[in-house]
C-alpha positions in Angstrom: -44.3 -8.2 10.1 -44.5 -6.5 13.4 -41.4 -4.5 14.5 -40.5 -4.7 18.2 -39.5 -1.4 19.7 -35.9 -1.0 20.9 -35.5 -1.4 24.6 -34.8 2.2 25.9 -33.5 1.0 29.3 -29.9 1.6 30.3 -27.6 0.1 32.9 -24.8 1.7 34.9 -21.3 0.3 34.7 -18.1 1.3 36.5 -14.4 1.0 35.7 -14.1 -0.7 39.1 -16.0 -3.7 37.7 -13.9 -4.1 34.7 -10.8 -6.3 34.7 -7.6 -4.3 35.4 -5.8 -6.1 32.5 -7.0 -8.3 29.7 -4.5 -11.1 29.3 -3.8 -13.1 26.2 -1.2 -15.7 25.3 0.1 -16.8 21.9 3.1 -18.4 20.2 4.2 -15.4 18.2 3.3 -11.7 18.7 3.9 -9.4 15.7 4.0 -5.6 16.3 3.1 -3.7 13.1 0.9 -4.7 10.3 2.5 -3.2 7.2 4.0 -5.3 4.4 6.5 -7.0 6.6 4.3 -7.4 9.6 1.3 -8.8 7.7 3.6 -11.2 5.9 5.1 -12.4 9.2 1.7 -12.8 10.9 0.1 -14.7 8.0 3.1 -17.0 7.5 3.4 -17.7 11.2 -0.2 -18.6 11.5 -0.1 -20.8 8.5 2.9 -22.6 10.0 0.6 -23.6 12.9 1.3 -20.9 15.4 -1.1 -18.9 17.6 -0.5 -15.4 16.4 -1.5 -11.9 17.7 -1.0 -9.0 15.3 -0.7 -5.6 17.1 -0.9 -2.2 15.4 -1.1 1.3 16.7 -3.6 2.4 14.1 -7.3 1.5 14.2 -6.9 -0.5 11.0 -4.5 -3.0 9.5 -2.1 -2.5 6.6 0.5 -0.1 8.0 2.1 2.4 5.6 1.3 0.2 2.6 -2.4 1.0 3.1 -2.6 4.1 5.3 0.2 6.2 4.0 -1.0 5.3 0.4 2.5 4.2 -0.8 0.7 3.1 -3.9 3.5 0.9 -5.4 5.1 -2.4 -4.5 8.7 -1.7 -5.1 11.6 -4.2 -5.0 9.8 -7.3 -6.2 11.7 -7.6 -9.4 15.2 -7.4 -10.8 16.0 -4.4 -13.0 15.2 -4.1 -16.7 12.2 -4.7 -18.9 12.4 -8.5 -18.4 12.9 -8.3 -14.6 12.1 -11.5 -12.8 10.2 -11.7 -9.5 12.4 -12.2 -6.4 9.8 -12.3 -3.6 6.8 -14.6 -3.5 4.7 -15.8 -0.5 1.8 -13.3 0.1 3.2 -11.1 -2.7 1.9 -13.7 -5.2 -1.5 -13.8 -3.6 -1.8 -10.0 -3.5 -0.8 -9.6 -7.1 -3.1 -12.4 -8.4 -6.2 -11.2 -6.5 -5.8 -7.5 -7.0 -4.9 -7.7 -10.7 -7.8 -10.0 -11.4 -10.1 -7.4 -9.9 -8.4 -4.5 -11.7 -7.0 -3.1 -8.4 -3.3 -3.6 -9.3 -1.3 -3.3 -12.4 2.3 -4.3 -13.1 4.0 -1.3 -14.8 7.4 -0.4 -16.0 8.6 2.6 -13.9 11.8 3.7 -15.7 14.4 1.0 -15.2 12.4 -0.9 -12.5 9.2 -2.8 -12.7 6.7 -2.1 -10.0 3.1 -3.0 -9.0 0.8 -0.1 -8.7 -2.2 -0.9 -6.5 -5.5 0.5 -5.0 -4.8 1.1 -1.3 -8.4 0.4 -0.4 -8.4 -3.0 -2.1 -5.0 -3.8 -0.5 -6.4 -2.9 3.0 -9.3 -5.3 2.6 -7.0 -8.0 1.3 -4.8 -7.8 4.4 -7.8 -7.9 6.7 -9.4 -10.9 5.0 -6.1 -12.8 4.8 -5.3 -12.1 8.5 -8.6 -13.4 9.6 -8.6 -16.4 7.2 -5.2 -17.4 8.6 -6.5 -17.4 12.1 -4.5 -14.4 13.3 -5.9 -12.4 16.2 -5.7 -8.7 15.4 -5.4 -6.0 18.1 -5.6 -2.5 16.6 -5.4 0.9 18.2 -2.8 -0.6 20.5 0.2 1.3 21.9 3.0 -0.5 23.8 3.4 0.9 27.3 5.9 -1.5 28.7 8.0 -4.5 27.6 8.8 -7.2 30.1 12.3 -8.8 29.6 13.6 -11.8 31.5 17.3 -12.2 30.8 17.7 -12.5 27.0 14.0 -13.0 26.4 10.9 -10.8 26.1 8.2 -12.4 28.1 5.2 -10.0 27.7 4.0 -6.7 26.4 1.7 -4.3 28.3 -0.4 -2.4 25.8 -2.9 0.4 26.1 -6.1 0.6 24.0 -9.1 2.8 24.3 -11.0 -0.3 25.4 -8.7 -1.2 28.3 -5.2 -2.4 29.1 -3.9 -5.6 27.6 -1.0 -7.9 28.4 0.3 -10.3 25.7 2.5 -13.2 26.6 4.3 -14.9 23.8 7.2 -17.3 23.1 8.5 -15.1 20.2 8.2 -11.5 19.1 8.6 -9.7 15.7 9.2 -6.0 15.6 7.6 -4.8 12.4 6.8 -1.4 13.9 9.0 0.6 11.4 10.5 2.7 14.2 11.9 -0.3 16.2 9.4 0.6 18.9 9.3 -2.8 20.4 13.1 -3.2 20.5 13.5 0.4 21.9 11.0 -0.1 24.7 12.5 -3.4 25.6 15.8 -1.6 26.3 17.9 -2.9 23.5 20.3 -0.6 21.6 19.1 1.0 18.5 20.5 3.2 15.7 19.5 6.6 14.4 21.0 8.8 11.7 24.3 10.2 12.9 23.8 13.5 11.1 20.8 15.1 9.4 17.8 13.0 8.7 16.1 10.8 6.1 13.0 12.7 4.7 9.7 11.0 4.3 6.9 11.8 1.8 3.3 13.1 2.1 1.5 11.1 -0.5 -1.5 12.7 -2.2 -4.3 11.1 -4.3 -5.9 13.4 -6.8 -8.9 12.8 -9.0 -10.3 14.6 -12.0 -7.2 14.6 -14.1 -6.9 14.2 -17.9 -4.4 11.4 -18.4 -4.2 12.0 -22.2 -2.6 15.4 -21.5 -0.4 14.4 -18.6 3.3 15.0 -19.2 5.8 12.2 -18.8 7.7 11.8 -15.6 10.9 13.4 -16.9 9.1 16.5 -18.2 7.3 16.8 -14.9 10.5 16.5 -12.9 12.2 19.2 -15.0 9.4 21.6 -14.5 9.5 21.1 -10.7 13.2 21.8 -10.7 12.7 25.0 -12.7 9.5 26.3 -11.1 9.1 24.5 -7.8 10.6 27.3 -5.8 8.0 29.7 -7.1 5.3 27.6 -5.5 7.1 27.1 -2.2 7.8 23.4 -2.9 10.6 21.9 -0.7 11.3 18.9 -2.9 12.3 19.7 -6.5 11.5 16.4 -8.1 8.9 13.7 -8.0 6.1 12.3 -10.1 2.4 11.8 -10.6 1.4 8.3 -11.6 -2.0 7.6 -13.0 -3.9 4.5 -11.9 -4.5 2.8 -15.3 -8.0 3.4 -16.8 -9.0 6.1 -14.3 -8.8 9.9 -13.7 -6.9 9.3 -10.5 -3.2 9.9 -9.9 -0.9 9.2 -7.0 1.4 12.3 -6.4 4.8 11.9 -4.8 6.4 15.4 -4.8 7.0 16.2 -1.1 9.7 15.8 1.5 8.6 15.9 5.1 10.5 15.6 8.3 9.7 12.6 10.4 11.0 13.3 14.0 10.6 10.9 16.9 9.6 13.6 19.3 5.8 13.3 19.7 5.0 17.0 19.6 7.3 17.6 16.6 5.8 14.6 14.8 2.3 16.0 15.2 3.4 19.4 13.8 5.3 17.9 10.8 2.3 15.7 9.7 0.3 18.9 9.3 3.2 20.6 7.5 3.2 17.6 5.1 -0.3 18.3 4.0 0.5 21.9 3.4 3.4 20.8 1.2 0.9 18.6 -0.7 -1.5 21.5 -1.2 1.3 23.6 -2.7 2.1 20.6 -5.0 -1.5 20.6 -6.3 -1.3 24.4 -6.9 1.8 23.8 -9.0 0.2 21.0 -11.0 -2.9 23.0 -11.8 -1.0 26.0 -12.9 1.9 24.4 -14.8 -0.1 21.6 -16.5 -3.7 22.9 -16.7 -4.8 20.6 -19.5 -4.0 17.6 -17.4 -4.5 18.8 -13.8 -6.6 22.0 -14.2 -9.7 20.2 -12.7 -7.8 18.0 -10.3 -9.0 17.8 -6.7 -7.8 16.0 -3.6 -9.4 12.6 -3.0 -7.1 11.6 -0.1 -4.1 12.5 1.9 -2.1 9.5 3.2 -0.7 9.4 6.7 2.9 10.6 6.8 5.1 8.3 4.8 8.2 7.5 6.9 11.3 6.0 5.3 13.8 5.7 8.2 13.8 6.9 11.8 15.2 4.4 14.3 16.4 0.9 13.7 17.9 -2.0 15.6 21.5 -3.0 16.4 21.6 -6.6 15.1 24.4 -9.1 14.9 25.3 -8.0 11.3 25.4 -4.4 10.1 24.5 -4.5 6.4 26.7 -2.1 4.5 26.5 -0.1 1.3 29.6 -1.9 0.1 27.9 -5.3 0.6 24.8 -4.1 -1.4 26.9 -2.8 -4.2 28.9 -6.0 -4.3 25.7 -8.1 -4.7 26.7 -10.0 -1.6 25.1 -13.5 -1.2 25.2 -14.2 2.5 25.2 -17.8 3.9 22.2 -16.8 6.1 20.4 -14.9 3.4 16.7 -14.7 3.9 15.6 -12.1 1.3 16.8 -10.9 -2.1 16.6 -7.4 -3.6 17.7 -5.4 -6.7 16.1 -2.1 -5.8 18.4 1.0 -6.2 20.1 2.8 -3.4 17.5 5.5 -2.8 18.8 8.2 -0.4 16.4 10.9 0.7 18.7 12.9 2.9 18.5 16.1 0.8 15.5 18.4 1.3 15.3 19.2 -2.5 15.7 15.7 -3.9 17.2 12.3 -3.6 20.2 10.3 -4.8 19.2 7.3 -7.0 21.9 4.7 -7.8 20.6 1.9 -10.0 22.0 -1.6 -10.6 22.5 -3.7 -13.7 19.9 -6.4 -14.8 21.9 -9.3 -13.2 22.5 -7.6 -9.9 20.9 -9.2 -6.8 21.9 -8.5 -3.2 20.7 -10.2 -0.1 19.6 -9.6 3.5 21.1 -11.8 6.2 19.1 -13.2 9.1 21.7 -11.7 11.4 20.5 -8.2 10.4 17.1 -9.1 11.7 18.4 -10.6 15.0 18.4 -8.1 17.8 21.7 -8.2 19.6 21.2 -9.5 23.1 17.7 -10.9 22.5 16.9 -14.6 21.9 13.3 -14.4 20.9 13.0 -11.1 19.0 13.5 -10.5 15.3 13.0 -7.2 13.5 11.7 -6.9 9.9 11.2 -4.1 7.4 12.7 -0.7 7.7 14.1 -1.2 11.2 16.6 -4.0 10.5 20.3 -3.4 11.1 22.0 -1.6 8.1 23.8 1.6 7.4 21.3 4.3 6.2 22.2 3.9 2.5 22.1 0.1 2.5 18.7 0.3 4.3 17.4 2.7 1.6 17.5 -0.3 -0.9 16.2 -3.1 1.3 13.4 -1.3 3.2 11.0 -1.4 0.2 8.0 -3.7 0.2 9.4 -6.6 -1.9 12.2 -7.6 0.5 10.0 -6.5 3.5 7.5 -9.2 2.6 10.4 -11.7 2.4 11.8 -10.6 5.7 8.4 -11.1 7.4 8.1 -14.6 6.1 11.7 -15.5 7.2 11.1 -14.1 10.7 7.9 -16.1 11.1 9.6 -19.4 10.1 12.8 -18.6 12.1 10.9 -18.1 15.3 8.9 -21.2 14.6 12.1 -23.2 14.2 13.7 -21.6 17.2 10.8 -22.4 19.5 11.9 -21.9 23.1 15.5 -21.7 21.9 17.5 -18.8 20.3 17.0 -17.0 17.0 20.8 -16.7 16.9 21.1 -20.5 16.6 18.4 -21.3 14.0 18.9 -24.3 11.7 19.6 -22.4 8.4 19.2 -25.5 6.3 15.6 -26.0 7.5 14.9 -22.2 7.3 16.1 -22.1 3.7 13.7 -25.0 2.9 10.8 -23.0 4.3 11.6 -19.8 2.4 13.0 -21.4 -0.8 10.7 -19.5 -3.1 12.3 -16.2 -1.9 15.9 -17.4 -2.4 15.8 -19.3 -5.7 14.8 -18.7 -9.3 
């Protein structure tokens, strides 16, 4: 077989010849492709909508993939026999990844979680998005939001390949930092005092799981010896992925500022904290971690930065009271998990029968008729948000937002037929 030589000729192109703006239209535009955004985009497309999924990173999956969170939390009620509260794409992810050995349901103390391989999850998200007919747009940063009265009409987005304008009937803010809501000019919330610390996740390989101490022993040693190694956080854990010599390490607290220059510095500081963590593990538990080496650093894991002002401010008292709202769209039993202390966190668990809910009104941006927020930027006080921002309820929020916008059409998300919406998301509200 003869091989043809590659054509060595070139041609000259000019920015003057390119379109000033690439324009696209859709029914629903989702900004952010983490657990809540991926759920929203896939559910919206399956409901018959034309969907564009926008993300600032060059790949899909958000923090669930790129920050290597490593565990689906908030899917189950507390206790050894916890029942599953969120379904939808959660069922599909668990079924496919567990079948391939890329996910395992484990009992993490009082809560059941799903530990997963972030690479496999990333590919699942990509394949599911394409199969659903969603149009992805990655490496995309919002430059301007066009608002007409109470409705967002279009987004102007910058990419390395050119400027894009997306027009849509409805929008979902799954950005994590309420970036869409903020740039549209709607009011947002931030922590009144102090901040909520994030985590720099670290994946290490070459461990000996047979000699790895249990989580309580490890936490005690960090509390006793962490200062010697310059560790900021004085608790945490290393969870081994079953059947491997790989562990996910969560022993850092990092600042997650919204100032762009500060954010750049703090993400480097997070890796330095992670390095000190590995020094600690090697020295204090040499039989288990003496040969451990870094396989991957996740992107900065952000818990809470900026969130919306909705039409209902979910409170800690409502979470503790296991409130069942008339417009509930998601259920959760995850503990109140406050990371406002540099050295550790406050962990308040619930009993096995406790289930609290998230109302649609906490997703509905005040003053906007075609915008819903999902995930860690819904309206709640910072302690209440610490329970409902985990991936289980985030997946449920994404599904609810997709169906609410579909039902609302050209109308308002503040006047959605809740009876019809409950039918669409029944699996996340019943059983």
